Backbone bond lengths (Angstrom), bond angles and torsions (degrees), N, CA, C in turn:
res aa  C-N    CA-C-N  psi(-1)  N-CA   C-N-CA  omega(-1)  CA-C   N-CA-C  phi
1 M - - - 1.455 - - 1.570 112.13 -
2 G 1.251 118.08 -25.14 1.343 128.78 171.11 1.517 118.98 73.52
3 A 1.335 119.57 -152.36 1.544 118.20 -179.98 1.495 112.81 -62.59
4 I 1.271 115.78 134.52 1.523 125.52 169.84 1.485 121.06 -116.49
5 G 1.342 114.30 -5.47 1.389 118.40 178.32 1.581 110.17 169.26
6 R 1.367 117.14 -160.31 1.373 119.83 -176.01 1.500 105.10 -146.43
7 V 1.371 113.71 152.95 1.466 122.11 173.18 1.521 116.38 -60.24
8 D 1.210 123.35 123.57 1.459 122.94 -174.55 1.604 102.87 -90.20
9 S 1.281 118.83 -53.16 1.404 119.52 171.44 1.518 113.63 -158.40
10 V 1.310 115.00 169.13 1.466 118.31 -173.96 1.590 106.56 -128.01
11 W 1.289 115.42 149.76 1.489 128.51 -166.16 1.555 114.83 -146.66
12 R 1.316 110.29 142.77 1.417 117.69 166.73 1.501 110.26 -136.82
13 Y 1.380 110.01 163.72 1.496 116.89 -176.71 1.494 110.39 -133.37
14 P 1.287 114.87 89.21 1.504 120.70 -171.89 1.521 117.47 -51.17
15 V 1.346 114.86 -31.52 1.320 119.94 179.43 1.563 108.98 -131.45
16 K 1.452 113.24 127.42 1.349 115.73 -172.75 1.457 119.76 -61.71
17 S 1.294 119.20 121.63 1.338 131.90 -173.59 1.584 119.90 82.83
18 M 1.329 115.78 5.12 1.358 119.20 176.12 1.658 107.87 -104.09
19 R 1.196 116.98 175.74 1.511 120.87 -165.40 1.463 107.37 -65.29
20 G 1.345 116.15 146.46 1.465 121.53 178.67 1.401 110.31 -88.81
21 E 1.495 116.02 176.01 1.344 120.25 175.65 1.555 106.19 -132.69
22 Q 1.335 114.33 137.92 1.422 120.72 171.04 1.486 113.40 -87.14
23 L 1.390 116.33 130.56 1.387 121.02 179.12 1.486 113.66 -119.30
24 A 1.188 118.37 172.51 1.542 126.83 175.66 1.497 109.92 -74.06
25 E 1.394 110.95 -38.17 1.458 111.34 176.50 1.571 105.31 -152.61
26 I 1.378 115.53 159.39 1.417 119.78 173.57 1.608 107.10 -131.16
27 F 1.319 114.58 149.15 1.352 120.38 176.68 1.622 108.26 -92.49
28 A 1.366 112.42 113.70 1.418 116.77 -175.02 1.577 104.90 -90.88
29 A 1.311 120.40 106.18 1.583 124.63 -179.98 1.467 108.84 -99.50
30 F 1.331 114.28 168.49 1.435 116.11 178.53 1.625 111.01 -62.40
31 A 1.285 112.47 -35.56 1.513 117.64 179.81 1.495 117.78 -80.94
32 G 1.277 115.95 1.68 1.452 124.12 -174.96 1.524 114.56 123.09
33 V 1.262 111.23 -179.56 1.626 115.90 -174.57 1.463 104.25 -77.11
34 W 1.279 117.94 138.29 1.528 129.57 -177.88 1.593 106.10 -53.95
35 G 1.289 114.53 117.10 1.505 117.79 173.36 1.544 111.44 85.85
36 D 1.320 117.16 10.99 1.544 117.76 -175.04 1.555 104.58 -100.64
37 R 1.404 110.84 136.56 1.414 121.76 178.98 1.572 108.47 46.06
38 L 1.288 121.33 37.62 1.388 126.94 173.00 1.546 113.91 -56.06
39 F 1.239 114.28 -43.53 1.414 126.87 -173.58 1.643 108.71 -110.97
40 A 1.230 113.37 148.92 1.460 121.49 167.80 1.518 116.10 -160.45
41 F 1.223 120.07 166.48 1.489 122.97 -176.92 1.505 112.73 -114.16
42 K 1.307 118.01 113.37 1.499 119.80 177.99 1.543 108.26 -82.92
43 S 1.275 114.36 129.07 1.535 121.94 -177.59 1.543 107.30 -111.50
44 S 1.440 108.85 140.24 1.539 116.70 -179.95 1.568 106.70 -72.50
45 A 1.392 120.70 -7.09 1.343 119.41 -170.11 1.584 116.70 -114.01
46 T 1.275 106.44 9.32 1.656 116.73 176.36 1.549 108.32 -107.45
47 P 1.236 112.62 161.99 1.586 117.51 -175.92 1.446 108.27 -64.60
48 V 1.367 116.55 150.57 1.427 128.09 -172.67 1.657 103.38 -66.93
49 G 1.266 122.74 -41.10 1.339 120.60 179.67 1.531 117.49 -71.10
50 F 1.322 114.64 -17.59 1.517 116.99 172.03 1.683 101.72 -138.76
51 P 1.146 119.42 86.83 1.478 124.83 -168.09 1.560 114.79 -86.44
52 Y 1.270 118.12 4.28 1.477 122.20 -171.69 1.508 113.66 -86.06
53 L 1.384 116.41 142.94 1.434 120.19 168.94 1.530 102.73 -78.88
54 T 1.366 117.83 132.42 1.407 120.21 178.02 1.521 108.13 -135.56
55 G 1.306 114.08 -169.90 1.521 121.31 -179.67 1.455 110.69 -71.81
56 R 1.281 115.19 -20.11 1.528 119.42 173.23 1.576 114.13 -54.91
57 E 1.369 110.51 -37.42 1.467 116.50 -173.45 1.614 106.77 -99.67
58 A 1.311 111.51 -34.50 1.491 119.21 176.43 1.462 116.79 -127.57
59 H 1.260 121.92 86.75 1.348 131.75 -172.69 1.582 109.14 -46.90
60 E 1.300 117.64 -40.39 1.542 123.76 -171.68 1.411 108.65 -74.63
61 M 1.304 125.58 -5.22 1.390 123.80 174.89 1.512 112.80 -55.11
62 L 1.338 116.97 -34.49 1.469 127.81 -179.25 1.576 108.46 -59.04
63 L 1.349 120.34 -23.85 1.405 125.85 -169.81 1.608 106.68 -91.26
64 Y 1.332 119.53 -13.58 1.456 120.36 169.19 1.427 115.70 -74.48
65 R 1.342 119.87 135.89 1.465 122.16 -170.67 1.507 110.41 -115.64
66 P 1.309 118.44 97.39 1.579 115.66 173.50 1.486 115.30 -67.67
67 R 1.324 116.85 143.25 1.467 121.38 176.94 1.553 104.83 -143.01
68 F 1.442 113.82 130.90 1.395 115.80 177.30 1.562 109.11 -79.06
69 R 1.269 115.81 144.26 1.466 123.59 -174.57 1.487 111.53 -67.18
70 H 1.388 112.01 -36.12 1.502 119.61 178.38 1.641 106.29 -115.46
71 P 1.242 123.23 75.96 1.399 124.99 -172.44 1.621 113.74 -60.68
72 E 1.326 117.64 -26.43 1.342 120.31 -173.54 1.553 108.81 -85.35
73 K 1.410 118.90 -13.83 1.413 126.80 177.91 1.462 107.76 -94.39
74 A 1.299 117.89 -18.79 1.471 123.81 -168.27 1.542 103.69 -100.06
75 E 1.222 126.13 -2.03 1.444 127.28 -179.34 1.517 118.94 -68.48
76 K 1.492 109.99 -37.43 1.467 117.99 -170.13 1.482 105.15 -170.96
77 P 1.276 116.22 166.56 1.475 117.50 177.98 1.465 114.42 -59.19
78 A 1.359 117.37 141.08 1.491 122.30 -175.19 1.493 116.48 -53.73
79 N 1.387 110.27 -41.61 1.471 121.97 -171.76 1.520 111.58 -98.43
80 L 1.218 123.66 20.70 1.501 129.37 -171.78 1.433 110.61 -61.34
81 A 1.258 118.46 -53.15 1.519 121.66 -178.88 1.539 109.90 -63.02
82 E 1.269 114.22 -44.93 1.415 112.48 -174.07 1.556 115.06 -71.87
83 A 1.326 117.51 -30.45 1.354 127.93 173.77 1.590 108.57 -62.50
84 E 1.325 113.49 -49.25 1.531 116.75 178.30 1.482 113.92 -62.86
85 Q 1.365 119.21 -31.74 1.427 120.71 173.25 1.522 111.81 -60.17
86 L 1.273 117.18 -39.42 1.492 119.76 -172.41 1.519 105.94 -77.99
87 S 1.345 121.94 -46.33 1.510 122.33 179.33 1.507 103.25 -158.61
88 P 1.365 117.58 141.03 1.408 121.95 174.46 1.498 115.52 -66.22
89 I 1.473 117.34 -16.22 1.428 115.35 178.24 1.505 115.06 -107.16
90 L 1.276 116.99 10.50 1.446 116.29 171.62 1.349 120.80 -67.28
91 N 1.367 124.43 131.38 1.347 130.30 -179.00 1.552 110.23 -72.92
92 P 1.364 125.19 123.50 1.453 120.91 177.29 1.608 113.57 -69.50
93 V 1.277 116.27 171.35 1.415 116.64 -176.15 1.631 109.59 -81.02
94 A 1.239 118.86 152.06 1.426 125.28 171.80 1.421 112.99 -62.14
95 A 1.384 118.38 155.36 1.436 116.87 178.48 1.562 119.12 -79.57
96 D 1.188 116.39 145.61 1.509 125.06 173.04 1.639 103.96 -59.71
97 P 1.175 124.97 131.21 1.424 126.51 174.90 1.635 110.50 -49.02
98 G 1.271 116.96 -39.25 1.433 120.37 -176.46 1.631 111.07 -64.73
99 E 1.392 116.38 -25.23 1.358 122.07 177.86 1.428 113.97 -70.39
100 L 1.261 113.05 -24.90 1.540 120.69 -173.11 1.500 108.66 -111.28
101 A 1.274 122.04 15.85 1.574 126.80 166.28 1.492 114.90 -41.26
102 L 1.213 121.17 134.08 1.506 119.40 -174.13 1.410 109.99 -138.62
103 D 1.327 112.24 142.63 1.408 125.91 171.99 1.605 110.31 -115.53
104 V 1.350 118.62 160.19 1.266 122.71 178.42 1.610 116.37 -128.79
105 V 1.225 122.21 127.83 1.537 122.97 -179.12 1.478 103.89 -93.41
106 T 1.206 117.51 118.45 1.494 125.49 179.90 1.642 105.70 -76.75
107 P 1.414 110.62 161.40 1.417 115.22 177.99 1.589 112.96 -53.18
108 S 1.347 116.77 -29.40 1.539 116.72 -175.86 1.573 106.48 -84.88
109 G 1.322 121.10 -7.06 1.462 125.53 171.92 1.635 104.05 100.26
110 E 1.262 121.72 7.34 1.451 117.88 174.91 1.508 108.98 -80.09
111 V 1.376 114.39 136.96 1.505 122.94 179.27 1.531 110.47 -96.46
112 L 1.360 114.76 121.30 1.383 120.81 177.76 1.578 114.64 -124.94
113 A 1.265 116.59 140.37 1.471 116.65 177.78 1.631 105.88 -65.63
114 I 1.312 114.55 148.65 1.428 118.94 -178.67 1.536 114.31 -55.49
115 D 1.391 117.47 -28.57 1.480 119.21 -178.89 1.561 113.29 -99.57
116 D 1.286 114.55 10.44 1.564 119.53 178.32 1.458 107.98 -66.65
117 P 1.380 118.57 124.18 1.456 120.82 173.80 1.559 113.52 -52.48
118 A 1.310 115.76 -29.14 1.535 114.57 179.06 1.433 112.02 -66.90
119 L 1.262 125.57 -28.86 1.508 130.15 173.17 1.582 108.34 -65.74
120 L 1.244 115.47 -48.75 1.477 116.09 178.02 1.503 113.32 -63.16
121 R 1.248 117.07 -35.19 1.568 119.13 176.58 1.556 111.31 -66.07
122 Q 1.359 118.26 -43.29 1.394 125.43 178.32 1.420 110.87 -57.32
123 L 1.372 119.17 -54.41 1.473 128.17 -176.13 1.569 107.05 -58.06
124 A 1.314 110.24 -46.61 1.560 114.13 -176.85 1.492 111.87 -65.28
125 S 1.352 115.39 -31.93 1.547 119.87 179.21 1.538 108.90 -68.75
126 R 1.372 115.85 -43.53 1.356 121.83 179.68 1.556 114.67 -62.65
127 A 1.286 116.93 -32.33 1.461 121.55 176.67 1.444 114.27 -79.70
128 G 1.357 118.81 -7.34 1.494 116.35 176.98 1.640 106.65 91.03
129 G 1.243 112.25 -175.04 1.582 115.93 -171.11 1.401 114.20 -78.75
130 G 1.383 115.43 148.32 1.396 119.48 169.91 1.652 107.85 103.20
131 H 1.251 118.76 -0.66 1.478 116.95 179.98 1.570 113.70 -103.11
132 S 1.321 117.77 105.76 1.366 123.13 171.43 1.562 108.11 -97.16
133 L 1.427 118.35 126.87 1.427 117.59 -164.34 1.550 107.34 -114.42
134 I 1.320 117.52 149.57 1.372 129.53 174.86 1.505 113.05 -135.32
135 L 1.382 119.61 122.26 1.307 124.17 -177.55 1.502 117.10 -65.55
136 L 1.333 123.55 127.21 1.562 121.48 178.45 1.506 106.56 -111.22
137 R 1.269 114.40 146.34 1.470 117.96 172.59 1.610 105.38 -135.03
138 S 1.330 110.09 138.41 1.570 109.87 -174.93 1.605 102.38 -139.77
139 E 1.398 110.39 146.14 1.389 117.79 170.39 1.635 111.17 -72.45
140 R 1.201 110.03 -25.48 1.600 116.21 -178.89 1.654 103.87 -101.69
141 A 1.412 111.97 133.28 1.373 118.77 -178.92 1.518 110.81 -55.86
142 M 1.297 114.00 126.70 1.549 122.47 177.64 1.433 112.01 -78.95
143 T 1.325 117.95 54.58 1.539 120.03 174.81 1.520 107.90 -77.84
144 D 1.376 104.40 161.65 1.496 113.13 -173.16 1.646 112.12 -67.93
145 C 1.328 111.73 -28.05 1.446 115.13 -173.50 1.578 113.46 -144.09
146 R 1.313 116.73 -69.94 1.392 126.15 -178.40 1.406 115.83 -105.66
147 P 1.451 125.20 160.98 1.410 123.51 178.13 1.533 123.79 -65.11
148 I 1.429 111.63 -22.81 1.538 116.31 177.81 1.411 111.16 -150.39
149 S 1.368 117.05 142.01 1.420 127.00 177.41 1.547 116.09 -111.18
150 L 1.290 116.32 142.21 1.337 123.56 -177.42 1.549 109.97 -128.71
151 F 1.413 111.05 139.06 1.482 115.44 -177.61 1.522 110.59 -143.69
152 S 1.224 120.77 141.05 1.480 120.10 -178.32 1.533 109.56 -95.88
153 L 1.438 115.27 150.82 1.390 119.67 169.72 1.542 111.31 -60.92
154 Q 1.244 120.12 -33.55 1.504 126.79 -175.34 1.501 108.89 -63.93
155 T 1.339 116.94 -37.43 1.559 119.48 -179.72 1.506 105.13 -77.17
156 A 1.268 124.33 -33.51 1.460 119.26 175.33 1.495 111.77 -62.41
157 R 1.350 121.07 -42.12 1.442 128.42 178.64 1.501 110.89 -66.91
158 E 1.303 114.34 -41.35 1.431 112.96 -176.86 1.663 108.86 -71.80
159 L 1.284 116.32 -34.99 1.491 115.71 175.91 1.530 113.07 -63.11
160 G 1.287 111.50 -39.41 1.412 117.20 176.94 1.429 115.27 -54.82
161 K 1.453 114.43 -50.02 1.444 118.03 177.20 1.555 116.47 -61.84
162 E 1.306 109.57 -31.79 1.584 115.14 178.41 1.455 109.60 -68.96
163 V 1.335 122.81 -37.69 1.453 120.41 178.65 1.586 113.91 -94.60
164 G 1.304 114.97 -2.51 1.438 116.13 -179.84 1.478 119.35 79.47
165 S 1.213 117.83 28.66 1.559 120.93 178.42 1.520 106.76 -157.87
166 V 1.459 118.54 158.29 1.279 125.32 170.99 1.429 114.03 -69.11
167 L 1.402 119.11 123.36 1.498 114.49 177.57 1.377 112.56 -107.62
168 D 1.345 121.78 129.97 1.490 124.07 176.82 1.447 108.44 -69.06
169 K 1.405 116.90 130.90 1.359 123.19 178.52 1.502 114.16 -56.19
170 R 1.265 120.96 -20.90 1.439 124.27 -177.02 1.535 112.21 -67.61
171 R 1.216 119.65 -19.87 1.446 126.75 173.97 1.561 110.60 -50.54
172 F 1.333 110.90 -34.58 1.545 112.51 -172.33 1.402 115.19 -97.61
173 R 1.355 120.46 5.56 1.459 121.80 161.62 1.504 119.22 55.92
174 A 1.370 110.23 31.68 1.462 115.18 -174.94 1.557 109.18 -78.94
175 N 1.400 115.59 162.86 1.457 119.35 166.74 1.420 113.89 -85.81
176 V 1.262 115.77 -32.57 1.576 118.47 -177.56 1.561 109.57 -129.96
177 Y 1.220 114.80 111.43 1.532 116.76 175.11 1.583 105.81 -95.05
178 M 1.379 110.77 131.11 1.511 114.16 -176.37 1.590 109.86 -112.31
179 D 1.224 114.00 146.25 1.385 120.41 173.51 1.676 104.02 -103.39
180 L 1.317 117.99 110.17 1.397 118.40 -174.59 1.584 110.69 -103.41
181 G 1.207 114.70 22.28 1.563 120.84 169.69 1.451 111.20 72.49
182 T 1.369 116.38 -119.24 1.409 129.24 -179.45 1.465 117.26 -74.45
183 A 1.395 113.26 -15.25 1.469 116.02 -171.89 1.482 109.55 -60.79
184 G 1.322 119.23 166.96 1.322 124.70 177.99 1.552 118.44 -93.11
185 G 1.265 126.30 170.82 1.353 121.77 176.62 1.578 113.02 -64.36
186 F 1.337 112.33 142.66 1.535 123.46 175.51 1.649 105.09 78.35
187 S 1.296 116.59 8.38 1.460 113.22 175.03 1.480 114.36 -60.04
188 E 1.282 117.90 -19.16 1.505 116.72 177.18 1.462 116.41 -65.25
189 N 1.409 109.18 -21.47 1.608 113.11 174.74 1.605 110.78 -54.91
190 A 1.265 121.31 -29.60 1.320 120.73 -176.13 1.664 115.25 -78.48
191 L 1.381 109.38 -4.35 1.348 114.06 174.16 1.518 117.59 -88.84
192 V 1.315 116.75 -3.95 1.437 119.91 179.42 1.515 108.05 -62.60
193 G 1.368 120.87 136.04 1.412 123.42 -176.36 1.543 115.84 88.28
194 R 1.264 118.05 -8.82 1.314 128.19 -178.16 1.588 118.19 -106.24
195 K 1.335 118.29 159.13 1.536 119.77 -177.28 1.617 102.47 -107.69
196 L 1.417 112.01 140.79 1.373 122.46 178.11 1.513 106.23 -118.93
197 R 1.378 119.32 138.77 1.386 129.90 159.08 1.373 114.20 -93.58
198 I 1.381 123.55 116.37 1.370 114.63 173.91 1.558 112.62 -118.10
199 G 1.200 120.48 125.31 1.478 123.22 -162.57 1.412 114.51 66.19
200 P 1.354 119.16 -168.36 1.394 126.08 -177.02 1.669 119.17 -61.40
201 K 1.327 111.21 -28.06 1.454 119.50 -171.88 1.410 124.14 -127.80
202 V 1.412 119.87 -39.02 1.326 126.85 -175.74 1.713 113.06 -63.66
203 V 1.329 116.06 125.27 1.511 119.30 175.88 1.532 104.54 -118.29
204 I 1.243 118.28 130.13 1.496 124.48 177.88 1.384 110.06 -122.31
205 S 1.259 122.47 133.65 1.420 132.28 164.20 1.500 110.53 -86.60
206 V 1.329 115.33 117.87 1.472 118.02 -179.98 1.482 107.27 -86.47
207 L 1.365 117.97 119.39 1.537 117.94 -166.83 1.567 109.85 -106.53
208 E 1.375 121.79 -28.02 1.416 117.60 -174.78 1.506 109.80 -167.34
209 R 1.220 117.64 165.60 1.481 121.49 166.28 1.458 112.81 -70.67
210 D 1.397 114.93 158.87 1.426 115.63 -175.41 1.525 110.06 -94.62
211 P 1.251 128.03 116.62 1.535 129.84 172.75 1.376 114.39 -67.05
212 R 1.146 118.04 126.92 1.546 121.01 -172.23 1.493 109.96 -98.37
213 C 1.460 112.90 157.53 1.414 123.04 178.95 1.510 109.51 -135.16
214 Q 1.220 114.63 -163.47 1.475 118.90 -176.05 1.454 116.29 -67.75
215 M 1.314 115.14 -18.93 1.544 120.11 -178.70 1.550 108.87 -55.10
216 I 1.332 121.32 -34.14 1.358 116.60 -171.20 1.537 113.23 -81.58
217 T 1.339 114.19 -3.06 1.503 117.95 173.18 1.545 111.49 -86.80
218 L 1.286 117.35 0.63 1.535 119.97 -174.34 1.582 105.69 -98.17
219 D 1.423 112.28 128.90 1.385 113.70 170.52 1.490 115.48 -67.64
220 P 1.297 123.48 133.94 1.529 124.03 -167.00 1.526 105.57 -69.79
221 D 1.413 124.38 -17.44 1.411 120.63 -167.11 1.599 108.86 -107.68
222 T 1.371 113.98 -27.66 1.407 118.14 -177.92 1.472 112.83 -124.25
223 A 1.379 124.06 -1.43 1.513 127.68 179.19 1.514 110.74 59.86
224 V 1.385 116.03 5.40 1.577 109.20 170.31 1.421 119.66 -71.44
225 P 1.336 119.85 131.76 1.535 118.54 -174.98 1.468 111.49 -81.33
226 N 1.339 107.03 153.52 1.518 120.33 169.93 1.542 108.55 -129.87
227 P 1.342 115.96 85.59 1.452 118.30 -172.32 1.597 115.34 -56.95
228 E 1.360 110.62 -14.11 1.589 113.87 -174.70 1.586 105.32 -69.83
229 V 1.311 121.61 -29.59 1.372 120.85 178.73 1.390 114.89 -59.26
230 L 1.318 117.53 -47.20 1.460 119.05 179.07 1.515 115.62 -77.75
231 R 1.340 112.57 -23.17 1.634 113.53 171.74 1.460 108.08 -69.30
232 N 1.318 117.09 -40.47 1.461 119.67 -173.76 1.645 109.55 -63.97
233 V 1.357 112.94 -41.63 1.481 118.25 -178.87 1.576 105.92 -66.29
234 A 1.456 118.09 -44.72 1.290 117.32 177.49 1.624 118.56 -59.81
235 R 1.413 112.59 -40.41 1.400 116.44 -178.60 1.556 115.02 -72.76
236 G 1.330 111.22 -41.51 1.458 116.23 -168.67 1.559 115.33 -104.10
237 H 1.274 117.21 -12.15 1.437 118.78 -173.39 1.587 110.73 -138.52
238 E 1.235 117.42 29.08 1.467 120.86 169.19 1.634 109.83 59.70
239 G 1.346 110.76 26.48 1.493 116.60 176.58 1.550 118.51 73.23
240 A 1.352 112.30 16.59 1.486 121.82 -174.91 1.393 115.03 -125.93
241 A 1.284 121.73 142.67 1.493 128.06 172.64 1.503 111.15 -152.91
242 G 1.247 116.44 129.87 1.490 116.92 -174.95 1.473 110.47 90.20
243 V 1.377 117.13 178.85 1.403 120.65 174.72 1.525 116.96 -140.08
244 Y 1.167 120.38 151.63 1.423 125.19 176.02 1.550 116.50 -100.97
245 G 1.292 117.59 150.77 1.519 117.44 -178.63 1.560 109.65 -146.71
246 A 1.303 111.99 175.74 1.492 122.92 170.96 1.490 109.70 -130.05
247 M 1.426 112.94 146.46 1.524 112.48 179.42 1.486 109.35 -82.09
248 L 1.411 112.94 137.52 1.475 120.22 171.98 1.583 107.00 -103.66
249 A 1.181 115.98 -24.19 1.508 125.63 169.61 1.444 118.37 -132.09
250 E 1.223 119.85 121.95 1.478 117.12 -178.93 1.526 115.72 -81.57
251 G 1.309 117.65 160.43 1.442 119.68 177.61 1.573 107.10 164.05
252 L 1.308 111.52 -175.91 1.515 120.10 -179.83 1.574 110.00 -88.89
253 I 1.336 110.46 136.13 1.452 117.70 169.17 1.647 110.63 -110.78
254 R 1.292 112.66 130.35 1.430 116.36 -176.79 1.560 113.32 -121.72
255 A 1.314 119.00 148.34 1.383 118.88 172.32 1.500 111.62 -55.15
256 G 1.310 118.34 136.45 1.495 125.27 -177.14 1.482 112.69 89.73
257 D 1.354 121.46 -0.05 1.431 123.71 176.54 1.599 110.51 -65.81
258 A 1.206 110.51 146.62 1.466 114.78 172.04 1.585 111.85 -72.18
259 V 1.344 115.62 145.45 1.521 121.65 173.99 1.501 105.03 -117.56
260 E 1.357 113.03 118.90 1.445 121.01 -169.29 1.700 108.02 -121.05
261 V 1.234 116.92 143.17 1.460 114.38 174.19 1.622 104.57 -101.79
262 L 1.292 108.94 130.46 1.533 118.75 -175.71 1.470 116.60 -85.06
263 D 1.327 111.39 -29.44 1.467 117.15 -179.96 1.478 117.29 -144.48
C-alpha cells in the first residue's frame, strides 16, 4: 500500500494524566515511548484493577506540567547511537534514574519534585475526600492498554464538526499525531491488524481501536469538561477514536516522518 501520510507531531506524557510535552523526536521502545507515563499516582479510592488517580477524578491534573531536570538525557537512551553502530537490532541500555529526575510545575507556578509530599497533598485535595496517594515509578510506560497510541488530524477535525466546535488534538493524548492527507476522519480504523513503518526504522503493529473515556472531554488548557465530545464518540463511533499499537522494531519517530503501510 505504501505511504499514507506523515507524522504531524510526537508527544509523551511523563506523568499519567498530567500535561504532555511535544518533542522533535521520541524513542519508540518495545515497552513504550521513552519517558512516557513514567510516573503515576496510585489512589486508595480507585478500583484495584485501575488504581491510578487521573483526570477523571481530578480534572485539574491536566494543568500540572511535568519537566525533566535533564531534558537532553531524557530524550532517548544514552548509548542509542553507539548501539546502532554495532548492530541495528541491539537493545540500548536502560536509563539511570537520575537521568529521568522530574519536577512538576503546578497551576500556580510552584515547582515541586515529583516525590514531594506537598504535591501528593495538592493532588489528593483536588480529587476530593478519600484519596490517599502513593507515587509509582515504572521502567515500562504505564499506559492504559498498549505501548503507543496514534491519532489522525482528520479524526480530530471530523469530531469537531460533529460536536460543532474546533477540538484541540491534544484532548486525545496520543503519542503520534498523523496527517493522513485527503483521508477522511477515522480512517485509521482501517489500519487495525496491519503493520506500519514510521520513519526509517520503527515498525508498529496496529492492534485495536482506542476505547475512550472522560479524559477526552477535558480542554487541555483549562481542564473544563465538554461531555458532548465523549457522548458523540459513544453514539457515533462505538466509543473509540484513534488506534493503539505495539512496536515490532524500536527506533526514533520524528515530526515529518513518512507513515507507510507494510501489508
